N, C-alpha and C positions, 0 to 999 in steps of 0.2 A: 290655142282654141280647143284642139283635140283633147288636151289634158283636162280642161274644165268640163268638156262634154262627157268624158269618161267618168269623171268625178261625180257629176250630177246623175248620170245613169246608174252608177253604183249606189248612190245615196237613195235614189228612188226605189231601186230594187230592194235594198235593205229595209226601207220604210214600209214597202208594200208587204214584206214577209215578216215584219216584226210583230210579235204577239205580245199581249199584256203580260204574260208570264216572263217573257224576255226582259221587259222593262223592269219588272219587279226583281228579276235575278240580277240585273246590272246594278240597281239601287242597293241590293243586299250586299253585293261585293264591294261597292263603294263604301258602304257603312263599315264593313269589316276593316277595309284598308284604312279608313279614317280613324277608327278606334285604335288600330295598331300604331298609327303615327302619333296619336294623342298619348298612348302609353310611353312611346319612345321620348316624346317631348317632356312628359312629367317626370320620368325616371332619369333622364339624362344618360341613357344607356348607349349613346353613340359609340363609345369606346368598345362596348361588347360587340355591337354590330360591325364595327371596323375590324375587330379581331376575327369574326366569322367570314368577313370578306377576304381577309388575308389568307385564311385557311382555304377558302374556295379557290383563290388564285393559285395557291400552292398545290392544291389538288390537280388543277389543270396542268400545271407545270410538270408534275410527276408523271402524267400521262405522256406529255410531249417527250420528256427526257428518259422515259422508261425506268423510273425509280420505283421498282415493284414493291418493295417493303413499305416505304412511306405511302405509296398509293393504296396499299391494303389497309394501313391504319386509318387513313383519312376516309376511305370508302366505308369502313365500319363506323366511323364517327358520323358521316353524313347520312348513313342509313338509319341512324337513331336520332336524327336532328330534331324531330318533332318532340320527342321525350325530353331532349336536352333543353330545348326552348321552354317547355312547360316547367322544368325544374328551375331554370334560371329566372323566369319571370312569374313564378307562382304567386307571389304576393301581389304583383301588379295585375295579373289576370283576375285574381280574387276580388280586387278593388273595382276593376272595370266591370265585372259581372254584377257587383253590388250596385254600382251606379246605374247600370242598365235596368236592374230590377226595381230601382226606386220609383215610386208611383208619382206621376206629375200632379195628381189631385191634391197632394199634401204640400205643394210648393208654398202656399200662404202660411201654413203652419210652420214649415221650415224657416221661412223669413222671420216669423215672430220669435222662434227659438234662437236664431242667430242674433237677433237684436238683443235679446235677453243676455246671450253669451257675451256679446261686445260690452254691454254695461257692466257685467260681472268682471271681465278682464280689466276694464278701465278702473273700476272701484278697487280691485285687488292691487293694481299697480300703484295707484294714488295712496292707498292706505299703507302699503309696504314702504313707499317713500317717506311718508309722514313718520313712521316708526323707525326709520333708519335701517330697514332690511335691504341687503343687496339682492337683486333679482335679475333674472334673465329669461325672457319669454320669447319663444319662437312660434310665430303663426305661419304655418305652412300654406302656401298658395297653389299654384299650378305645378311647380316642379318639386318632386319628392326630395326630402333632405337626407334620406337614409344613407345614401351613398357618400355623404359629406360629413356626417357626424358619428359619434360613438354613442349609441342609444344607452339609456340607463335602465331604471326600473319601469316595467310596464304598469300603467295606471288604468287606462281605459275608463276614465271617471268623468262625470259631468263637471263642466267648468263652473267654479263658484269663487267668489272673492275670498271667502274663508279658507278654502282649500289652497289657494295661491299663497295666502299669508302663512299657512301652516307649513307648506313646503319650504318657503324661504325664511322661516324663523331661524335665527342664528344658531339655535341648539338642534335644529332638525338635521338628520343625517344626509339629506340630499340638497342642502341649501346652496352648496357651491356649484352645482350643475345647472343646466338649463331645463326649462319645461318646454315640451313640444306639444303644441295644440294643433290637432289634425282632425278634419271632418267634424268640428263642433265639440270635440272632447279633448281632455288632457290625456294624450296617448302615452307619453313618457315623462319621467322626471329624473333629474340627475344626469342629463346628457352632457357630453363634452363636444364643443364646437371647434372647428379648425381656426387657428389664429391667423390674422391677416399678415401677409408678408410685404405689405406696402411700406417702403422705406420712408415715405413722405409723412407718415402718421406721427403725431405728437409722442415724443418719448415718454411723457408722463401719463399716457393713456393707460388705463387699467386693463387687466386681463379680460374682464367681462366685455368691455367695449371693443377690444381687439378681436375677441371671438365673435362678437356680433357682426363686425365689419367683415371678418373673414368668411363667415357663412353667406352673407348677403352678396359677396363678390362672386360666389359660385351659384347661388340660387336666387329666386324671386321672393323669398321669404320676407315677412315683416318681423323685425326683432325689437323688443322693448327692453331697455336696460335701466336698472335702478341702481344708483351709486349709493353705497352705504356711508361713504365719507361725506358727500355733499348733500345727500338726500334729494338728488335731482333725477329727472327722468330723461332718457335720450331715446329718440326714434331712429332706427337704422334700416335703411333700404338701399339696394343696388350699390353697396359699398360706401354709402355716404351717411353721415350721422348728423342729426339735428339735436343738439344738446339743450338741456334746461327748458324743456317744453312744459306747457300747462295741460290741465285736464282736457280742455277743449281740443288741443292738438292731438292728444292721445285718442280721443274719441273719433275725431275726423279721420285719423289714419286707420283705425280699426274698421270703421264703417266702409271706408274705401277698399280696404283689403278684402272684405266679404261682399263687396258689390251691393251694399245697402245704401238707401237714401239717408243722408245725415239728418239727424233730429236735434234741434237745439232745445235744451232743457231750460226750465225756468231760472235756475240759479246761474246758468251761463249767460242768458240774455240780460240778467240783472247786472252782471259784472261787465 
């Protein structure tokens, strides 16, 4: 009983002395911590944080065991930790600041642009399949794929069906690689993805399909694969592949990936 009385007395004391500025201060710190955790989730940088944790434990041990030289080195390292973190996460910090600076009043415009982009991707993939072009498109979602792929040529271009077809034309220099679509744009072309090491996969599965499965085993990306041999389209997510899908399946997967409400077109409802 004494414990609860003390708890409530402390709670009342804090509440009576809590200012509006203190509430704002706490919310601001919570927002910063939340953004940092989101960056960690998106980048998959748990390994880097684990490495920093190991160095911190090593630093404490050097104090206990009086390892003066190692302690001096680690002391210099942690004294510049802020600069090191900025260098390590400069791309992620830049993107986070860009997201914070995005204006919420333009959300409707953004949804319209994303819908247009989805239709362009679907059109580009379907046309590539009809023409027998092999294609590999990676649509990045929450987790950044930079740490899992070898990026190719930087594009930073608006998504269009024509550009997708041009990139994957058999005579194009980057047709063997993958296209990375990030934040509504074609960020890179000619990217190389990690091949899946799953021994249960079909031995006759092509390199494009194995690469698509390999990337989705590590990230939450949506990958579209077009086979130049069979002229078929496959949807790959979470390490699983749906082969021989139709246009309606491609559009549904894309709408879901971008969090948009699916729209049925006239020619789809007719079929």
